[in-house]
SETOR-405271 format. One record per residue (C-alpha): residue in three letters; x, y, z. Coordinates in nm, 4 decimals, padded with zeros to 6 digits. Layout:
! SETOR-405271
+-----+----------+----------+----------+
:   r :     east :    north :       up :
+-----+----------+----------+----------+
: ALA :        X :        Y :        Z :
...
+-----+----------+----------+----------+
! end
This chain:
! SETOR-405271
+-----+----------+----------+----------+
:   r :     east :    north :       up :
+-----+----------+----------+----------+
: UNK :  00.3833 : -00.8701 :  02.4728 :
: UNK :  00.5989 : -00.7967 :  02.1528 :
: UNK :  00.4833 : -00.4883 :  01.9273 :
: UNK :  00.3365 : -00.5687 :  01.5686 :
: UNK :  00.5444 : -00.4793 :  01.2311 :
: UNK :  00.3623 : -00.3637 :  00.9600 :
: UNK :  00.4752 : -00.5204 :  00.6179 :
: UNK :  00.4715 : -00.2355 :  00.3456 :
: UNK :  00.5339 : -00.1411 : -00.0131 :
: UNK :  00.7085 :  00.2027 : -00.1138 :
: UNK :  00.5249 :  00.2601 : -00.4240 :
: UNK :  00.7771 :  00.4860 : -00.6315 :
: UNK :  01.1326 :  00.6159 : -00.5204 :
: UNK :  01.1689 :  00.9735 : -00.6303 :
: UNK :  01.2223 :  01.1914 : -00.3813 :
: UNK :  00.9700 :  01.1779 : -00.1079 :
: UNK :  00.9641 :  00.7601 : -00.1904 :
: UNK :  01.3458 :  00.7214 : -00.1266 :
: UNK :  01.3027 :  00.8723 :  00.2028 :
: UNK :  01.0405 :  00.6726 :  00.3445 :
: UNK :  01.1825 :  00.3476 :  00.1583 :
: UNK :  01.5316 :  00.3899 :  00.3670 :
: UNK :  01.2791 :  00.4770 :  00.6730 :
: UNK :  01.1010 :  00.1188 :  00.6057 :
: UNK :  01.3888 : -00.0696 :  00.5938 :
: UNK :  01.6047 :  00.0993 :  00.9064 :
: UNK :  01.3007 :  00.1121 :  01.1196 :
: UNK :  01.2367 : -00.1913 :  01.2946 :
: UNK :  00.8330 : -00.1051 :  01.3124 :
: UNK :  00.8360 : -00.1980 :  00.9166 :
: UNK :  00.8727 : -00.4719 :  00.7532 :
: UNK :  00.9341 : -00.4470 :  00.3725 :
: UNK :  00.8026 : -00.6418 :  00.1638 :
: UNK :  00.8211 : -00.4729 : -00.1815 :
: UNK :  00.9096 : -00.1640 : -00.3921 :
: UNK :  00.7848 : -00.0511 : -00.7127 :
: UNK :  00.9798 :  00.1672 : -00.9355 :
: UNK :  00.8564 :  00.3460 : -01.2105 :
: UNK :  01.1861 :  00.3872 : -01.3934 :
: UNK :  01.3277 :  00.0640 : -01.5659 :
: UNK :  01.6856 :  00.1420 : -01.4772 :
: UNK :  01.5905 :  00.0828 : -01.1092 :
: UNK :  01.4141 : -00.2419 : -01.1961 :
: UNK :  01.5757 : -00.5608 : -01.0485 :
: UNK :  01.7781 : -00.3516 : -00.8079 :
: UNK :  01.7879 : -00.4696 : -00.4354 :
: UNK :  01.6332 : -00.2277 : -00.2238 :
: UNK :  01.8900 : -00.1121 :  00.0060 :
: UNK :  02.1220 : -00.0145 : -00.3254 :
: UNK :  01.8048 :  00.2426 : -00.3921 :
: UNK :  01.8138 :  00.3550 : -00.0257 :
: UNK :  02.1750 :  00.3860 :  00.0001 :
: UNK :  02.1395 :  00.1324 :  00.2885 :
: UNK :  02.2839 : -00.2404 :  00.3244 :
: UNK :  02.1380 : -00.4669 :  00.0778 :
: UNK :  01.7810 : -00.6291 :  00.2168 :
: UNK :  01.7014 : -00.8799 :  00.0225 :
: UNK :  01.3932 : -00.7035 : -00.1773 :
: UNK :  01.4588 : -00.6294 : -00.4997 :
: UNK :  01.2756 : -00.3834 : -00.6892 :
: UNK :  01.0127 : -00.4444 : -00.9530 :
: UNK :  00.8256 : -00.2515 : -01.2256 :
: UNK :  00.5882 : -00.4753 : -01.2539 :
: UNK :  00.2807 : -00.2959 : -01.0505 :
: UNK :  00.0998 : -00.6907 : -01.0702 :
: UNK :  00.4276 : -00.7591 : -00.8493 :
: UNK :  00.2706 : -00.5309 : -00.6238 :
: UNK : -00.1018 : -00.6710 : -00.5748 :
: UNK :  00.0743 : -01.0628 : -00.5539 :
: UNK :  00.2991 : -00.9372 : -00.2628 :
: UNK :  00.1547 : -00.9785 :  00.1268 :
: UNK :  00.1631 : -00.6378 :  00.2672 :
: UNK : -00.0448 : -00.3893 :  00.4908 :
: UNK : -00.0385 : -00.0925 :  00.3598 :
: UNK :  00.1036 :  00.0759 :  00.0308 :
: UNK :  00.3206 :  00.4365 :  00.0733 :
: UNK :  00.1791 :  00.5705 : -00.2507 :
: UNK :  00.4115 :  00.8076 : -00.3850 :
: UNK :  00.4445 :  00.8690 : -00.7721 :
: UNK :  00.4833 :  01.2219 : -00.9268 :
: UNK :  00.0878 :  01.1854 : -00.9933 :
: UNK : -00.2179 :  01.1470 : -00.8515 :
: UNK : -00.3863 :  00.8277 : -00.9689 :
: UNK : -00.6911 :  00.7861 : -00.7767 :
: UNK : -00.8411 :  00.4638 : -00.9570 :
: UNK : -00.4618 :  00.2446 : -00.8923 :
: UNK : -00.5288 :  00.3543 : -00.5184 :
: UNK : -00.8671 :  00.2328 : -00.5085 :
: UNK : -00.7312 : -00.1249 : -00.6952 :
: UNK : -00.4806 : -00.1256 : -00.3923 :
: UNK : -00.7874 : -00.0482 : -00.1296 :
: UNK : -01.0332 : -00.3134 : -00.3091 :
: UNK : -00.7286 : -00.5645 : -00.2773 :
: UNK : -00.7056 : -00.5725 :  00.1041 :
: UNK : -00.3786 : -00.2964 :  00.1274 :
: UNK : -00.3980 :  00.0431 :  00.3143 :
: UNK : -00.2983 :  00.2847 :  00.1270 :
: UNK : -00.1661 :  00.6265 :  00.2873 :
: UNK : -00.0483 :  00.8892 :  00.0084 :
: UNK :  00.0918 :  01.2328 :  00.0331 :
: UNK : -00.0651 :  01.3049 : -00.3095 :
: UNK : -00.4120 :  01.3293 : -00.1156 :
: UNK : -00.7183 :  01.3608 : -00.1326 :
: UNK : -00.6640 :  01.4784 :  00.2444 :
: UNK : -01.0496 :  01.6286 :  00.2970 :
: UNK : -01.3875 :  01.6495 :  00.1742 :
: UNK : -01.4804 :  01.8865 : -00.0073 :
: UNK : -01.7405 :  01.9857 : -00.3149 :
: UNK : -01.3923 :  01.9523 : -00.5535 :
: UNK : -01.2896 :  01.6605 : -00.3768 :
: UNK : -01.6195 :  01.4385 : -00.2983 :
: UNK : -01.5746 :  01.2668 : -00.6335 :
: UNK : -01.2554 :  01.1122 : -00.5358 :
: UNK : -01.3334 :  01.0588 : -00.1575 :
: UNK : -01.6528 :  00.8983 : -00.2665 :
: UNK : -01.4592 :  00.6415 : -00.4906 :
: UNK : -01.1944 :  00.5845 : -00.1903 :
: UNK : -01.4546 :  00.5140 :  00.0544 :
: UNK : -01.6378 :  00.2382 : -00.2056 :
: UNK : -01.2847 :  00.0506 : -00.2476 :
: UNK : -01.2238 :  00.0800 :  00.1354 :
: UNK : -01.5799 : -00.0833 :  00.2297 :
: UNK : -01.4785 : -00.3851 : -00.0006 :
: UNK : -01.1694 : -00.4262 :  00.0591 :
: UNK : -01.1907 : -00.3468 :  00.4608 :
: UNK : -00.9185 : -00.0990 :  00.4284 :
: UNK : -00.8461 :  00.2393 :  00.5549 :
: UNK : -00.6793 :  00.5548 :  00.3327 :
: UNK : -00.5067 :  00.8553 :  00.4343 :
: UNK : -00.4007 :  01.1778 :  00.2461 :
: UNK : -00.0557 :  01.2743 :  00.4446 :
: UNK :  00.2426 :  01.5464 :  00.3316 :
: UNK :  00.4253 :  01.8384 :  00.4907 :
: UNK :  00.0889 :  02.0976 :  00.3215 :
: UNK : -00.1575 :  02.0178 :  00.2788 :
: UNK : -00.1507 :  01.7441 :  00.5216 :
: UNK :  00.0213 :  01.9075 :  00.8475 :
: UNK :  00.1441 :  02.2668 :  00.7996 :
: UNK : -00.2043 :  02.4248 :  00.7082 :
: UNK : -00.4143 :  02.1441 :  00.8898 :
: UNK : -00.2887 :  01.9819 :  01.1580 :
: UNK : -00.0603 :  02.2334 :  01.3062 :
: UNK : -00.2736 :  02.5617 :  01.3245 :
: UNK : -00.5790 :  02.3091 :  01.4513 :
: UNK : -00.3458 :  02.2164 :  01.7154 :
: UNK : -00.2201 :  02.5691 :  01.8417 :
: UNK : -00.5879 :  02.6815 :  01.8485 :
: UNK : -00.6580 :  02.4146 :  02.1404 :
: UNK : -00.5106 :  02.7054 :  02.3815 :
: UNK : -00.6241 :  02.9394 :  02.2426 :
: UNK : -01.0096 :  03.1744 :  02.3610 :
: UNK : -01.0883 :  03.3319 :  02.0212 :
: UNK : -00.9488 :  03.2962 :  01.6608 :
: UNK : -01.0061 :  03.5589 :  01.4265 :
: UNK : -00.7029 :  03.4866 :  01.1458 :
: UNK : -00.5017 :  03.1848 :  01.0539 :
: UNK : -00.1977 :  03.2587 :  00.8595 :
: UNK :  00.0059 :  02.9690 :  00.7430 :
: UNK :  00.3244 :  03.0706 :  00.5673 :
: UNK :  00.5837 :  02.8880 :  00.3365 :
: UNK :  00.8702 :  02.9829 :  00.2427 :
: UNK :  01.1191 :  02.8021 :  00.0242 :
: UNK :  01.4776 :  02.9380 : -00.1594 :
: UNK :  01.4854 :  02.7764 : -00.4769 :
: UNK :  01.8395 :  02.8485 : -00.5334 :
: UNK :  01.9511 :  02.7167 : -00.2077 :
: UNK :  01.7219 :  02.4112 : -00.2780 :
: UNK :  01.7390 :  02.3814 : -00.6877 :
: UNK :  01.5225 :  02.0904 : -00.8349 :
: UNK :  01.4633 :  02.0237 : -01.2253 :
: UNK :  01.1466 :  02.2343 : -01.1991 :
: UNK :  01.2527 :  02.5903 : -01.1401 :
: UNK :  01.2031 :  02.6728 : -01.5329 :
: UNK :  00.8446 :  02.4529 : -01.5069 :
: UNK :  00.7662 :  02.6623 : -01.2147 :
: UNK :  00.8469 :  03.0100 : -01.4146 :
: UNK :  01.0963 :  03.1527 : -01.3051 :
: UNK :  01.2801 :  03.3390 : -01.5727 :
: UNK :  00.9805 :  03.4062 : -01.7295 :
: UNK :  00.8762 :  03.8044 : -01.8050 :
: UNK :  00.6737 :  03.8951 : -01.5211 :
: UNK :  00.3633 :  04.0157 : -01.7021 :
: UNK :  00.3801 :  03.6611 : -01.8635 :
: UNK :  00.3660 :  03.4762 : -01.5253 :
: UNK :  00.0829 :  03.7240 : -01.3997 :
: UNK : -00.1307 :  03.6176 : -01.6394 :
: UNK : -00.0481 :  03.2348 : -01.6508 :
: UNK :  00.0226 :  03.1871 : -01.3024 :
: UNK :  00.2918 :  02.8255 : -01.2913 :
: UNK :  00.0082 :  02.7003 : -00.9995 :
: UNK : -00.3478 :  02.6576 : -01.2314 :
: UNK : -00.6534 :  02.7309 : -01.1199 :
: UNK : -00.7044 :  02.3953 : -00.9467 :
: UNK : -00.4298 :  02.4458 : -00.7411 :
: UNK : -00.6274 :  02.6626 : -00.4545 :
: UNK : -00.8898 :  02.4260 : -00.4227 :
: UNK : -00.6199 :  02.1235 : -00.3734 :
: UNK : -00.5002 :  02.3121 : -00.0549 :
: UNK : -00.8870 :  02.4171 :  00.0200 :
: UNK : -00.9349 :  02.0554 :  00.1483 :
: UNK : -00.6948 :  02.1617 :  00.4806 :
: UNK : -00.9004 :  02.4964 :  00.4926 :
: UNK : -01.2084 :  02.3068 :  00.4903 :
: UNK : -01.0570 :  02.0636 :  00.7808 :
: UNK : -00.9538 :  02.3558 :  01.0061 :
: UNK : -01.3153 :  02.5333 :  00.9787 :
: UNK : -01.5242 :  02.2499 :  00.9814 :
: UNK : -01.3678 :  02.0883 :  01.2862 :
: UNK : -01.4089 :  02.4102 :  01.4512 :
: UNK : -01.7892 :  02.4084 :  01.3882 :
: UNK : -01.7600 :  02.6702 :  01.0330 :
: UNK : -01.7677 :  02.6059 :  00.6511 :
: UNK : -01.5347 :  02.7683 :  00.4161 :
: UNK : -01.8066 :  03.0109 :  00.2451 :
: UNK : -01.5649 :  03.1138 : -00.1014 :
: UNK : -01.2008 :  03.1184 : -00.1651 :
: UNK : -01.0313 :  03.4205 : -00.3177 :
: UNK : -00.6662 :  03.3970 : -00.4881 :
: UNK : -00.3864 :  03.6547 : -00.5518 :
: UNK : -00.0478 :  03.6486 : -00.6926 :
: UNK :  00.2690 :  03.9102 : -00.7297 :
: UNK :  00.6085 :  03.8541 : -00.8596 :
: UNK :  00.9308 :  03.9609 : -00.7851 :
: UNK :  01.2265 :  04.0267 : -01.0353 :
: UNK :  01.5816 :  03.9408 : -01.0439 :
: UNK :  01.7824 :  04.2770 : -01.0313 :
: UNK :  02.1017 :  04.0683 : -01.2023 :
: UNK :  02.1009 :  03.7723 : -01.3723 :
: UNK :  02.1090 :  03.4779 : -01.1750 :
: UNK :  02.2929 :  03.1494 : -01.2432 :
: UNK :  02.1596 :  02.8327 : -01.1350 :
: UNK :  02.2632 :  02.4247 : -01.1883 :
: UNK :  02.0576 :  02.4049 : -01.5105 :
: UNK :  02.0523 :  02.7757 : -01.6297 :
: UNK :  02.0208 :  03.1322 : -01.5441 :
: UNK :  01.7470 :  03.3560 : -01.4830 :
: UNK :  01.7985 :  03.6813 : -01.6480 :
: UNK :  01.7921 :  04.0487 : -01.4664 :
: UNK :  01.4140 :  04.1903 : -01.4801 :
: UNK :  01.2657 :  03.8397 : -01.5293 :
: UNK :  01.0778 :  03.6285 : -01.2455 :
: UNK :  01.2845 :  03.5628 : -00.9813 :
: UNK :  01.0325 :  03.5748 : -00.6669 :
: UNK :  00.6479 :  03.4740 : -00.6414 :
: UNK :  00.3705 :  03.5241 : -00.3980 :
: UNK :  00.0591 :  03.3324 : -00.3917 :
: UNK : -00.1764 :  03.3895 : -00.1537 :
: UNK : -00.5192 :  03.1981 : -00.1396 :
: UNK : -00.7265 :  03.3160 :  00.1881 :
: UNK : -01.0539 :  03.0905 :  00.3032 :
: UNK : -01.3644 :  03.3066 :  00.4208 :
: UNK : -01.5845 :  03.2584 :  00.6910 :
: UNK : -01.8995 :  03.4668 :  00.7947 :
: UNK : -01.7705 :  03.7001 :  00.5652 :
: UNK : -01.4231 :  03.7816 :  00.6588 :
: UNK : -01.0987 :  03.6157 :  00.6052 :
: UNK : -01.0730 :  03.3125 :  00.8282 :
: UNK : -00.6996 :  03.1395 :  00.6903 :
: UNK : -00.4720 :  03.2729 :  00.4486 :
: UNK : -00.1981 :  03.0483 :  00.2736 :
: UNK :  00.0970 :  03.1913 :  00.1709 :
: UNK :  00.3878 :  03.0574 : -00.0509 :
: UNK :  00.6839 :  03.2399 : -00.0971 :
: UNK :  00.9184 :  03.1298 : -00.3841 :
: UNK :  01.2428 :  03.3020 : -00.4704 :
: UNK :  01.5668 :  03.2454 : -00.6040 :
: UNK :  01.7870 :  03.3545 : -00.2994 :
: UNK :  01.7522 :  03.6457 : -00.0777 :
: UNK :  01.9623 :  03.9715 : -00.2295 :
: UNK :  01.9247 :  03.9841 : -00.5855 :
: UNK :  01.5506 :  03.9808 : -00.5763 :
: UNK :  01.3124 :  04.2736 : -00.5855 :
: UNK :  01.0783 :  04.3404 : -00.4162 :
: UNK :  01.2218 :  04.2129 : -00.0729 :
: UNK :  00.8786 :  04.0793 :  00.1195 :
: UNK :  00.9398 :  04.0384 :  00.4780 :
: UNK :  00.7888 :  03.7069 :  00.4730 :
: UNK :  01.0733 :  03.5310 :  00.7072 :
: UNK :  01.3338 :  03.2657 :  00.6721 :
: UNK :  01.3206 :  02.9390 :  00.4814 :
: UNK :  01.0753 :  02.7333 :  00.6483 :
: UNK :  00.6960 :  02.7018 :  00.7765 :
: UNK :  00.5143 :  02.9517 :  01.0171 :
: UNK :  00.2048 :  02.9666 :  01.1727 :
: UNK :  00.0557 :  03.3012 :  01.2896 :
: UNK : -00.3021 :  03.3212 :  01.4291 :
: UNK : -00.4579 :  03.6688 :  01.4939 :
: UNK : -00.6931 :  03.6148 :  01.8201 :
: UNK : -00.7033 :  03.6208 :  02.2105 :
: UNK : -00.3668 :  03.5071 :  02.2892 :
: UNK : -00.2307 :  03.5607 :  01.9476 :
: UNK : -00.0359 :  03.2699 :  01.8504 :
: UNK :  00.2680 :  03.2037 :  01.6070 :
: UNK :  00.4503 :  02.9044 :  01.5795 :
: UNK :  00.7548 :  02.8508 :  01.3297 :
: UNK :  00.9342 :  02.5747 :  01.1663 :
: UNK :  01.2854 :  02.6926 :  01.0305 :
: UNK :  01.4400 :  02.4893 :  00.7474 :
: UNK :  01.6650 :  02.2652 :  00.9147 :
: UNK :  02.0641 :  02.3216 :  00.8674 :
: UNK :  02.1280 :  01.9602 :  00.7375 :
: UNK :  01.9212 :  01.6259 :  00.7815 :
: UNK :  02.1071 :  01.2818 :  00.7507 :
: UNK :  02.1546 :  01.0912 :  00.4354 :
: UNK :  02.1663 :  01.4124 :  00.2544 :
: UNK :  01.7567 :  01.4190 :  00.1947 :
: UNK :  01.6215 :  01.7326 :  00.1055 :
: UNK :  01.3783 :  01.8734 :  00.3900 :
: UNK :  01.0864 :  01.8977 :  00.2233 :
: UNK :  01.0768 :  01.5477 :  00.0957 :
: UNK :  01.1882 :  01.4081 :  00.4522 :
: UNK :  00.9138 :  01.6155 :  00.6195 :
: UNK :  00.6871 :  01.4926 :  00.3299 :
: UNK :  00.7606 :  01.1451 :  00.3607 :
: UNK :  00.7259 :  01.1224 :  00.7473 :
: UNK :  00.4063 :  01.2649 :  00.7692 :
: UNK :  00.2654 :  00.9543 :  00.5764 :
: UNK :  00.4932 :  00.7039 :  00.7393 :
: UNK :  00.4413 :  00.7928 :  01.1000 :
: UNK :  00.0681 :  00.7701 :  01.0300 :
: UNK :  00.0662 :  00.3925 :  00.9194 :
: UNK :  00.0556 :  00.2076 :  01.2499 :
: UNK : -00.2667 :  00.4445 :  01.3357 :
: UNK : -00.4173 :  00.4146 :  00.9695 :
: UNK : -00.3699 :  00.0193 :  01.0008 :
: UNK : -00.5308 : -00.0111 :  01.3335 :
: UNK : -00.8052 :  00.2492 :  01.2339 :
: UNK : -01.1611 :  00.1579 :  01.1095 :
: UNK : -01.1960 :  00.0554 :  00.7456 :
: UNK : -01.2556 :  00.4129 :  00.5610 :
: UNK : -01.1398 :  00.7551 :  00.4230 :
: UNK : -00.9469 :  00.8639 :  00.7105 :
: UNK : -00.8445 :  01.2220 :  00.7269 :
: UNK : -00.6852 :  01.4076 :  01.0430 :
: UNK : -00.9945 :  01.4548 :  01.2422 :
: UNK : -01.0855 :  01.0632 :  01.2222 :
: UNK : -00.6879 :  00.9501 :  01.3100 :
: UNK : -00.6559 :  01.1804 :  01.6160 :
: UNK : -00.3706 :  01.2260 :  01.8084 :
: UNK : -00.1344 :  00.9332 :  01.7454 :
: UNK :  00.2364 :  00.8561 :  01.8264 :
: UNK :  00.4782 :  00.7671 :  01.5528 :
: UNK :  00.6635 :  00.4185 :  01.6177 :
: UNK :  01.0208 :  00.3566 :  01.6025 :
: UNK :  01.1427 :  00.6696 :  01.6210 :
: UNK :  01.3371 :  00.6145 :  01.9269 :
: UNK :  01.6651 :  00.4316 :  01.8522 :
: UNK :  01.9985 :  00.4226 :  01.8341 :
: UNK :  02.2014 :  00.5801 :  01.5296 :
+-----+----------+----------+----------+
! end
């Protein structure tokens, strides 16, 4: 019996969308049905040109209505900003949606978006899944999986370490690097809603284990450059922000239950203080019996020069598409999808 192929549309072709697009072209599990681009300069180009593959015959369009006219099973929705009304419109049109922008799980803050998505799914007979590396994997699916072989869980730590000097982007200044330390502490680059966005993952873990997150606390500390640090688009001057450590904790039964640590830094050497946060990547540390620790290091390289964060983010959603298409209509978190087997990953290079 031949396995089904899933007709997919890639919505937006930025860092994450470009990774997904290439995979849809190369993985025989999928048939690329359409590409929506948000930059007019990309419109009219073959999808293969955008993805760095041979021509596909699928031409990218910046016309949103063309997506709705396309016969497709699922849309991988990866623009730069969330757009719940557009996702709902796609769902009502009969297309499943997977998005690294979430929402990921129902909380008090996300309830209105989840309600709207569920209503659209009922109308369209479709399914939605919020994916991603964090939220969407490192802070929820991964620690919840590790607890499967534990006898007692006291405190879960999820540590993200990113070296923005080694993995430069156009957002370095936007993230607050190069500001006076006092200025960033007074006005953090991660806004007040950001902890609640990630708290969806905290809630998923806690509620899967029979508890509720009672409150959320936050903390920020910064590190300064000990000398001028040049990067492609500018300069971090000595004494200004060259490291950031955001710490967000969800409390259960009056005690810290799950803490997310985000360490962003401009290199390893010319920054003080030097936090003992480990190498770039993700680390899960669970205090309990037995204590658990798992590390996902930054890869030394990836095929096609993909940034590893973009690769991880894209594949978390792409690999869920067959399970999403097979799931009952509605909002599907990890708890609804359960264990899934990615399709088409075992193939010749």
